[in-house]
Backbone bond lengths (Angstrom), bond angles and torsions (degrees), N, CA, C in turn:
res aa  C-N    CA-C-N  psi(-1)  N-CA   C-N-CA  omega(-1)  CA-C   N-CA-C  phi
1 M - - - 1.445 - - 1.520 107.74 -
2 T 1.380 116.42 109.74 1.415 121.37 -178.92 1.513 109.85 -106.20
3 E 1.277 119.52 125.03 1.413 126.01 179.38 1.556 110.14 -109.28
4 E 1.282 118.18 138.34 1.441 123.09 178.76 1.506 111.06 -64.45
5 M 1.343 115.26 130.99 1.472 118.46 179.91 1.526 106.38 -119.75
6 Y 1.341 115.95 149.54 1.435 121.44 -176.41 1.528 107.98 -125.42
7 S 1.358 115.69 145.80 1.442 120.91 172.81 1.550 108.85 -80.48
8 V 1.290 114.51 165.32 1.454 121.37 179.07 1.550 111.57 -55.78
9 E 1.371 111.95 -42.38 1.437 117.70 177.63 1.526 114.37 -62.80
10 Q 1.307 116.68 -40.36 1.439 120.99 176.68 1.504 112.88 -62.68
11 V 1.332 115.83 -45.94 1.480 123.44 177.76 1.561 107.72 -57.04
12 A 1.348 113.90 -48.66 1.473 117.53 -176.60 1.511 111.60 -60.30
13 D 1.386 116.13 -39.27 1.413 120.19 177.85 1.544 111.97 -65.41
14 R 1.304 115.94 -45.87 1.495 122.64 -176.25 1.564 109.07 -61.74
15 L 1.338 117.50 -39.38 1.456 122.61 -176.92 1.508 113.31 -91.11
16 G 1.301 117.42 -7.82 1.518 120.02 -174.06 1.506 114.05 65.64
17 L 1.281 115.88 35.27 1.514 122.10 178.86 1.514 108.96 -113.10
18 H 1.321 113.66 166.25 1.425 121.03 174.46 1.521 107.91 -79.78
19 V 1.335 115.68 150.69 1.494 120.53 -179.40 1.508 111.84 -60.19
20 R 1.335 115.82 -37.15 1.490 116.66 176.11 1.542 115.20 -62.96
21 T 1.303 114.72 -35.08 1.436 118.98 176.19 1.527 110.87 -62.14
22 V 1.328 117.33 -43.23 1.501 121.17 179.15 1.514 109.16 -63.81
23 R 1.315 116.33 -42.66 1.513 120.63 -179.59 1.536 108.03 -62.28
24 G 1.350 117.85 -39.64 1.419 121.44 176.50 1.499 114.15 -62.47
25 Y 1.322 116.85 -38.74 1.499 123.16 175.76 1.528 109.31 -62.36
26 I 1.326 117.11 -38.46 1.420 119.86 178.58 1.495 112.87 -69.91
27 R 1.341 115.94 -46.99 1.465 119.10 177.78 1.594 114.99 -57.85
28 S 1.375 111.96 -38.50 1.474 117.16 -177.48 1.497 111.10 -79.57
29 G 1.298 118.20 -10.25 1.478 119.62 -177.88 1.461 115.56 91.89
30 R 1.348 115.97 -1.37 1.483 121.40 -179.16 1.509 112.43 -68.48
31 L 1.369 117.28 -30.24 1.439 124.39 178.81 1.563 108.82 -127.05
32 R 1.296 114.53 117.07 1.433 120.60 -179.32 1.555 110.21 -71.26
33 A 1.335 117.48 136.21 1.466 118.62 -178.61 1.549 104.98 -150.29
34 V 1.351 113.17 159.93 1.443 122.11 178.16 1.578 105.30 -113.78
35 R 1.343 115.79 132.80 1.394 119.86 175.99 1.510 109.34 -91.04
36 I 1.340 114.32 121.95 1.491 121.04 175.28 1.534 107.96 -120.26
37 G 1.283 112.09 108.99 1.490 117.45 -175.56 1.549 106.15 67.92
38 K 1.330 118.89 -124.89 1.418 124.95 -178.23 1.525 112.31 -98.03
39 Q 1.330 116.57 0.45 1.472 120.67 -173.37 1.539 110.73 -117.17
40 Y 1.337 114.30 151.06 1.493 118.61 173.04 1.520 107.91 -93.91
41 R 1.384 113.12 149.82 1.431 120.53 169.18 1.535 108.99 -128.31
42 I 1.337 114.59 136.49 1.441 119.56 -175.57 1.538 108.84 -113.90
43 A 1.260 116.13 125.65 1.497 121.43 176.85 1.519 111.54 -68.84
44 A 1.274 115.72 148.19 1.465 120.97 178.73 1.547 111.85 -56.15
45 R 1.300 115.06 -41.36 1.482 116.26 179.68 1.524 113.58 -66.33
46 D 1.302 115.21 -34.15 1.522 117.81 176.20 1.490 111.93 -68.76
47 L 1.368 117.19 -36.91 1.487 120.16 175.90 1.541 108.66 -65.11
48 D 1.298 115.14 -42.27 1.491 120.29 177.07 1.517 110.45 -58.29
49 A 1.328 119.12 -42.43 1.449 123.69 -176.78 1.518 107.73 -64.71
50 L 1.373 117.40 -41.62 1.501 120.56 -179.05 1.525 109.53 -64.27
51 T 1.274 117.18 -37.25 1.497 119.06 -176.06 1.517 113.25 -91.30
52 G 1.380 115.03 4.18 1.489 117.79 177.30 1.508 114.26 79.97
53 Q 1.302 117.55 13.84 1.427 120.01 179.97 1.557 113.44 -100.05
54 A 1.345 117.56 8.62 1.447 120.77 -179.37 1.523 111.75 -61.51
55 S 1.254 115.63 138.77 1.496 121.06 -179.69 1.494 106.18 -87.08
56 A 1.320 115.47 161.36 1.444 123.01 176.27 1.456 110.54 -64.54
57 P 1.339 122.70 152.13 1.458 125.65 179.82 1.555 110.71 -58.72
58 A 1.246 116.80 148.87 1.464 121.41 -178.03 1.492 112.64 -63.28
59 S 1.275 119.17 -22.94 1.448 122.03 -177.84 1.527 110.31 -72.64
60 G 1.314 117.81 -11.81 1.509 118.98 179.22 1.461 109.05 92.35
61 R 1.293 121.28 -15.11 1.457 124.37 -177.70 1.539 109.44 -86.13
62 G 1.299 115.21 129.63 1.414 118.54 179.57 1.576 110.36 -74.90
63 R 1.291 113.82 167.16 1.476 121.32 177.50 1.481 110.21 -114.12
64 A 1.276 121.77 131.78 1.499 124.25 179.79 1.537 106.48 -91.23
65 E 1.309 110.67 144.57 1.508 118.32 175.80 1.533 106.78 -136.60
66 V 1.325 113.01 137.96 1.418 118.02 -177.99 1.542 109.68 -109.02
67 S 1.335 118.08 144.55 1.491 118.84 173.57 1.532 105.30 -123.94
68 S 1.283 115.22 129.80 1.484 121.76 -178.14 1.529 112.50 -132.68
69 I 1.299 117.35 141.20 1.451 121.12 171.99 1.493 106.77 -121.84
70 V 1.371 115.26 125.84 1.438 120.96 179.31 1.601 103.34 -112.26
71 Q 1.312 112.36 127.56 1.436 117.49 176.22 1.525 111.16 -107.09
72 V 1.273 119.49 125.17 1.516 123.76 179.47 1.518 106.08 -113.97
73 D 1.360 115.00 116.83 1.430 122.83 177.77 1.512 113.82 -92.83
74 G 1.302 119.46 155.17 1.451 121.56 174.63 1.475 115.92 66.99
75 V 1.368 115.34 41.93 1.500 119.79 -176.30 1.498 105.82 -123.24
76 D 1.330 117.32 134.85 1.460 122.46 173.95 1.491 113.42 -80.16
77 R 1.312 118.44 173.30 1.386 122.18 -179.19 1.549 115.74 -60.35
78 A 1.289 115.78 -44.52 1.500 121.39 179.05 1.489 110.03 -63.26
79 A 1.284 118.31 -44.28 1.515 119.06 178.26 1.517 111.97 -67.03
80 A 1.308 117.76 -37.14 1.506 120.90 175.48 1.457 111.04 -62.61
81 D 1.361 119.04 -40.57 1.446 122.41 178.78 1.571 110.95 -65.93
82 R 1.314 115.96 -42.04 1.486 120.96 177.40 1.581 108.36 -60.88
83 L 1.315 114.86 -47.97 1.478 118.24 -175.78 1.563 109.79 -68.50
84 G 1.288 114.89 -37.82 1.489 118.27 176.98 1.515 111.64 -61.59
85 T 1.311 113.52 -45.89 1.564 116.39 177.00 1.512 111.11 -62.17
86 L 1.259 120.47 -42.07 1.466 123.56 176.49 1.536 111.88 -58.70
87 V 1.286 115.08 -49.65 1.494 117.57 -176.04 1.528 110.31 -70.32
88 L 1.262 119.64 -39.20 1.558 119.86 179.65 1.486 108.76 -69.45
89 T 1.322 119.77 -36.40 1.458 121.62 179.98 1.601 108.84 -67.66
90 S 1.281 115.44 -43.68 1.429 118.93 179.38 1.518 111.92 -65.00
91 A 1.295 116.60 -39.86 1.500 121.38 179.97 1.526 111.37 -63.47
92 N 1.341 114.38 -32.84 1.468 118.46 -173.75 1.560 114.76 -92.50
93 T 1.288 114.22 0.22 1.475 117.97 -178.95 1.553 113.38 -125.77
94 G 1.283 116.80 139.20 1.439 118.00 170.04 1.557 116.10 79.00
95 H 1.258 116.46 9.49 1.510 119.27 -179.43 1.579 110.65 -115.33
96 D 1.276 116.06 169.06 1.426 122.22 176.97 1.539 110.66 -59.85
97 Q 1.317 118.42 110.47 1.401 125.19 -175.97 1.556 111.76 -66.00
98 A 1.313 116.37 -23.44 1.509 120.47 178.02 1.519 109.11 -73.55
99 N 1.345 120.54 -26.09 1.420 124.49 -178.47 1.555 108.33 -132.09
100 P 1.325 118.86 69.45 1.420 117.30 -175.77 1.507 114.41 -71.19
101 L 1.330 116.57 154.09 1.442 121.02 175.15 1.529 106.30 -74.44
102 R 1.315 112.16 144.56 1.529 118.24 177.12 1.485 106.83 -113.55
103 V 1.324 116.37 123.49 1.481 121.48 -172.65 1.486 109.85 -129.14
104 Q 1.316 117.30 132.06 1.484 120.57 173.48 1.519 107.64 -129.97
105 T 1.319 115.09 141.49 1.453 117.94 175.66 1.534 111.42 -118.95
106 V 1.316 117.73 145.09 1.464 124.13 -178.45 1.578 104.81 -133.09
107 Y 1.357 114.99 134.58 1.444 118.68 178.14 1.545 107.26 -120.95
108 D 1.316 115.14 130.86 1.486 121.58 175.27 1.522 108.81 -105.11
109 E 1.315 113.74 105.62 1.457 120.63 -174.66 1.535 113.16 -62.53
110 E 1.330 115.84 -39.86 1.486 121.64 -178.48 1.546 111.74 -64.56
111 R 1.303 114.16 -41.91 1.502 117.07 -176.80 1.513 114.08 -95.05
112 H 1.361 117.33 -1.72 1.460 121.01 -174.88 1.520 111.20 51.05
113 R 1.339 112.52 49.65 1.484 121.03 -176.29 1.485 109.31 -127.21
114 M 1.312 116.63 142.26 1.458 122.87 175.04 1.508 109.34 -125.89
115 K 1.300 112.89 138.94 1.518 119.92 173.85 1.470 109.42 -117.37
116 I 1.344 115.92 137.25 1.433 121.26 179.77 1.536 104.31 -121.04
117 I 1.328 119.70 119.63 1.407 124.77 179.63 1.520 108.19 -102.57
118 I 1.333 118.11 126.27 1.452 123.07 -179.57 1.481 111.30 -125.46
119 L 1.330 117.06 127.52 1.478 123.80 177.02 1.471 107.84 -124.57
120 G 1.310 116.53 132.10 1.524 117.91 172.88 1.480 112.60 158.96
121 D 1.302 114.68 -164.21 1.469 127.18 -176.68 1.564 108.45 -59.15
122 P 1.381 114.85 131.50 1.530 120.11 -179.73 1.553 113.14 -45.83
123 A 1.359 117.57 -49.39 1.406 119.91 -173.24 1.537 111.59 -69.13
124 A 1.357 119.64 -41.56 1.438 122.01 178.64 1.553 107.57 -68.80
125 T 1.295 119.65 -36.04 1.506 118.25 178.65 1.489 109.52 -68.68
126 A 1.339 119.66 -37.87 1.440 121.85 179.79 1.512 109.70 -63.00
127 E 1.361 115.91 -41.03 1.484 118.47 179.29 1.531 110.63 -63.46
128 L 1.338 117.76 -40.72 1.456 119.58 -179.41 1.525 109.05 -70.43
129 L 1.356 121.03 -33.79 1.366 120.78 176.56 1.521 114.16 -68.72
130 H 1.330 116.32 -32.77 1.486 119.13 173.79 1.505 111.62 -67.55
131 L 1.330 116.65 -34.02 1.482 119.46 177.93 1.571 108.39 -68.03
132 L 1.333 116.03 -42.71 1.449 118.34 179.02 1.532 110.72 -63.23
133 D 1.313 118.28 -40.13 1.448 125.06 -179.53 1.568 107.14 -59.48
134 A 1.343 117.09 -44.60 1.411 119.30 -178.98 1.529 112.78 -66.73
135 V 1.329 115.78 -41.74 1.511 120.00 -177.73 1.498 109.62 -72.00
136 L 1.286 119.25 -35.09 1.510 122.53 -179.97 1.503 115.66 -81.35
137 D 1.376 116.90 -9.06 1.407 120.56 176.93 1.528 111.82 -53.25
138 A 1.318 117.94 123.04 1.367 124.75 -171.44 1.537 113.79 -60.02
139 D 1.364 115.06 -25.08 1.450 117.68 -177.06 1.515 114.56 -77.61
140 N 1.303 117.66 -25.78 1.488 117.55 -177.14 1.505 115.86 -85.42
141 G 1.343 118.88 -18.77 1.387 120.31 173.12 1.518 120.10 63.41
142 L 1.400 117.21 20.42 1.452 120.43 -175.16 1.497 110.15 -64.23
143 L 1.349 119.70 -32.98 1.435 119.50 -178.20 1.562 112.56 -79.50
144 D 1.317 117.45 -18.40 1.460 121.66 -178.89 1.508 111.31 -88.13
145 R 1.281 118.07 -4.33 1.492 120.89 -176.54 1.471 112.05 -61.78
146 E 1.344 118.35 131.23 1.477 123.81 175.75 1.500 108.99 -102.82
147 V 1.307 116.30 152.23 1.424 123.53 -176.86 1.556 103.47 -105.77
148 H 1.357 117.22 122.06 1.461 122.72 -179.58 1.525 109.86 -113.48
149 D 1.336 115.98 142.18 1.468 118.21 175.69 1.534 109.66 -75.15
150 A 1.301 117.48 144.07 1.465 121.83 179.42 1.489 111.69 -84.68
């Protein structure tokens, strides 16, 4: 079974995007790719999934996807960076690699507000939301932690 594979440059051409944008999609998990040597290769089905042209599974069973937006108020830039790193690391480890979670974080400096956008499998999304709930629990103070030099 041979599936057509595209280079990052070919995908950028097909989508009318810059090569750096496509690489960013790959790093963030938005576009699935396989690294061969020093280059990425993108399967046709993964490109179709990115563009919304993916067909239903052959089994006839649909696949559910959840989209969630978590808003965190009263957070400074350092705490937002720590939380973003935690969320992205969690999303990229220990989940079904065929259906990765896609996560994006946005920080509003003026409002001291962070938004975390999560797209993916309901169970994996729920797991990530439980992690966020534990970290954001006011009693544990994980986001208030300061780093002091020894």
